[in-house]
C-alpha positions as CSV (number, residue, x, y, z in Angstrom):
1,M,113.2,76.5,108.3
2,S,116.2,78.6,108.5
3,L,117.6,80.4,105.6
4,N,121.4,80.8,105.2
5,N,122.9,84.1,104.0
6,G,123.0,82.8,100.4
7,H,119.3,82.1,100.4
8,R,118.7,85.5,101.8
9,Q,120.7,87.2,99.1
10,Q,118.9,85.2,96.5
11,L,115.5,86.3,97.7
12,L,116.6,90.0,97.7
13,A,117.9,89.5,94.1
14,I,114.5,87.9,93.1
15,A,112.6,90.9,94.6
16,K,114.9,93.4,92.8
17,R,114.8,91.5,89.4
18,S,110.9,91.2,89.6
19,I,110.5,95.0,90.1
20,R,113.0,95.7,87.3
21,H,111.1,93.1,85.1
22,G,107.8,94.8,86.0
23,L,109.2,98.2,84.8
24,Q,110.2,96.6,81.5
25,T,107.3,94.3,80.9
26,G,104.5,95.2,83.2
27,K,104.5,91.7,84.7
28,P,106.1,90.0,87.7
29,L,109.2,87.9,87.1
30,A,108.4,84.3,86.2
31,I,110.1,81.8,88.6
32,N,111.5,78.5,87.6
33,L,111.7,76.6,90.9
34,A,114.2,74.2,89.5
35,D,116.7,77.1,89.3
36,F,116.7,77.4,93.1
37,P,117.4,75.4,96.3
38,A,114.7,73.4,97.8
39,E,114.5,75.9,100.8
40,L,113.2,78.5,98.3
41,A,110.5,76.2,97.0
42,E,108.9,75.6,100.3
43,L,105.4,77.2,100.8
44,R,105.8,80.3,102.8
45,A,103.8,83.6,103.4
46,T,105.7,86.8,102.8
47,F,105.4,90.6,102.7
48,V,107.6,92.8,100.7
49,T,108.0,96.4,101.9
50,L,109.5,99.1,99.8
51,E,110.9,102.3,101.2
52,K,112.3,105.4,99.5
53,D,114.2,107.9,101.8
54,H,112.9,106.0,104.8
55,Q,109.3,106.5,103.8
56,L,106.9,103.7,102.9
57,R,106.7,103.4,99.1
58,G,104.7,100.1,99.0
59,C,103.9,97.0,101.0
60,I,102.1,94.0,99.8
61,G,102.0,90.4,101.1
62,M,100.2,87.3,102.0
63,L,99.2,86.0,105.5
64,E,98.9,82.4,104.4
65,A,101.5,80.2,102.7
66,L,99.9,79.6,99.3
67,R,102.9,79.8,96.9
68,P,106.6,78.7,96.9
69,L,108.9,81.2,98.8
70,A,110.8,82.4,95.6
71,E,107.5,82.8,93.7
72,D,105.8,84.6,96.6
73,I,108.7,87.1,96.8
74,A,108.6,87.8,93.1
75,K,104.8,88.4,93.0
76,N,104.8,90.4,96.2
77,A,107.7,92.6,95.2
78,Y,106.0,93.4,91.8
79,S,102.7,94.1,93.6
80,A,104.4,96.3,96.3
81,A,106.0,98.3,93.4
82,F,103.0,98.6,91.0
83,N,99.7,97.5,92.7
84,D,99.7,99.1,96.2
85,P,96.6,101.2,96.1
86,R,98.1,103.8,98.5
87,F,100.8,104.8,95.9
88,P,101.2,105.4,92.2
89,P,103.0,102.7,90.4
90,L,106.8,102.9,90.7
91,Q,108.7,104.7,88.1
92,A,112.1,103.7,86.7
93,G,113.9,106.7,88.2
94,E,112.8,105.5,91.7
95,L,114.5,102.2,91.5
96,D,117.9,103.6,92.6
97,G,117.8,104.2,96.3
98,L,114.8,102.0,96.8
99,D,115.1,99.9,100.0
100,I,113.6,96.5,99.8
101,H,112.6,94.6,103.0
102,L,111.4,91.0,102.9
103,S,109.4,89.5,105.7
104,I,108.9,85.8,106.0
105,L,106.1,84.9,108.2
106,T,105.7,82.1,110.6
107,P,102.3,80.5,110.6
108,A,99.7,82.6,112.5
109,E,98.6,81.2,115.9
110,P,95.5,82.2,117.8
111,V,95.9,84.3,120.9
112,S,93.7,83.5,123.9
113,F,92.6,86.4,126.1
114,S,90.0,87.3,128.4
115,S,89.9,91.1,128.1
116,E,91.6,93.9,126.2
117,Q,94.0,94.4,129.2
118,N,94.8,90.7,129.1
119,L,95.6,90.8,125.5
120,L,97.8,93.9,125.8
121,A,99.7,92.2,128.6
122,Q,100.5,89.3,126.3
123,L,101.9,91.4,123.3
124,Q,105.6,91.4,122.7
125,P,106.6,94.7,121.1
126,G,109.0,94.5,118.2
127,I,108.4,90.7,118.0
128,D,104.7,90.1,117.4
129,G,102.9,90.6,114.1
130,L,99.2,90.6,114.7
131,I,96.1,89.8,112.7
132,L,92.8,91.2,114.0
133,E,89.5,89.7,112.8
134,E,86.0,90.9,113.6
135,G,83.3,89.6,111.3
136,H,84.3,90.4,107.8
137,R,86.8,93.1,109.0
138,H,90.4,92.3,109.4
139,G,93.8,94.0,109.4
140,T,97.5,93.0,110.1
141,F,100.6,94.9,111.3
142,L,104.0,93.4,110.7
143,P,106.3,93.4,113.8
144,S,108.2,96.2,112.0
145,V,105.2,98.6,112.8
146,W,106.3,98.5,116.5
147,E,109.0,101.0,115.4
148,S,106.4,103.6,114.8
149,L,103.9,102.5,117.4
150,P,106.0,101.2,120.2
151,E,103.2,101.0,122.9
152,P,100.9,98.0,122.9
153,E,97.8,100.2,123.5
154,Q,98.8,102.4,120.6
155,F,99.6,99.4,118.3
156,L,96.2,97.7,119.0
157,R,94.3,101.0,118.5
158,H,95.8,101.6,115.2
159,L,95.3,98.0,114.1
160,K,91.6,98.2,114.9
161,Q,91.4,101.4,112.8
162,K,93.3,99.6,109.9
163,A,90.6,97.0,110.2
164,G,87.9,99.6,109.9
165,L,86.8,99.6,113.5
166,P,86.8,102.5,116.0
167,A,90.1,102.8,118.0
168,D,88.2,102.1,121.3
169,Y,86.2,99.1,119.8
170,W,86.0,95.9,121.9
171,S,84.0,92.8,121.6
172,D,84.0,89.2,122.9
173,T,84.0,88.0,119.3
174,L,87.2,89.7,118.3
175,K,90.0,87.3,117.2
176,I,93.6,88.0,117.3
177,Y,96.4,85.8,115.7
178,R,100.1,86.3,116.3
179,Y,103.0,85.6,113.9
180,R,106.7,86.3,113.8
181,T,108.8,87.4,110.9
182,D,112.3,86.8,109.6
183,V,113.3,90.0,108.0
184,I,115.7,90.3,105.1
185,S,117.0,93.7,104.1
């Protein structure tokens, strides 16, 4: 599914309205799908990233498409602003100058690899988002993380740490999934 510029602007407006609504009511914006084109009602997985002065201010999302796109954006925008455990809830004075980035994910696909070196050789910096799973531990990095971790070795080491594993961890039971994102800013 490809979104036209009008759809993209609608999604940004939903995110902004949901954050504003959250400041006023303490709840995400309720979405009536009948008010939106069919493309915004398709089930899609999204992440909403908030930045203030080029610094992360919140990032929440879903790796699986469980909700309609417009609803997922509204709920994730609210959660990124008020429920990201790494940050205090957003205050009204922070709304101006807040940069909102929406990432719409493609379905994740498993990556087959025979070794860590083989996996690293398959990674596409700036393009691949990765999900790492090992037992009950898991972590993900959106493709935008490549901007701060441009080398595949560095990217993978930090992803392992995010999942609660040592940076040099390796196991034959490690699972990696790849996805891409359509970013709207």
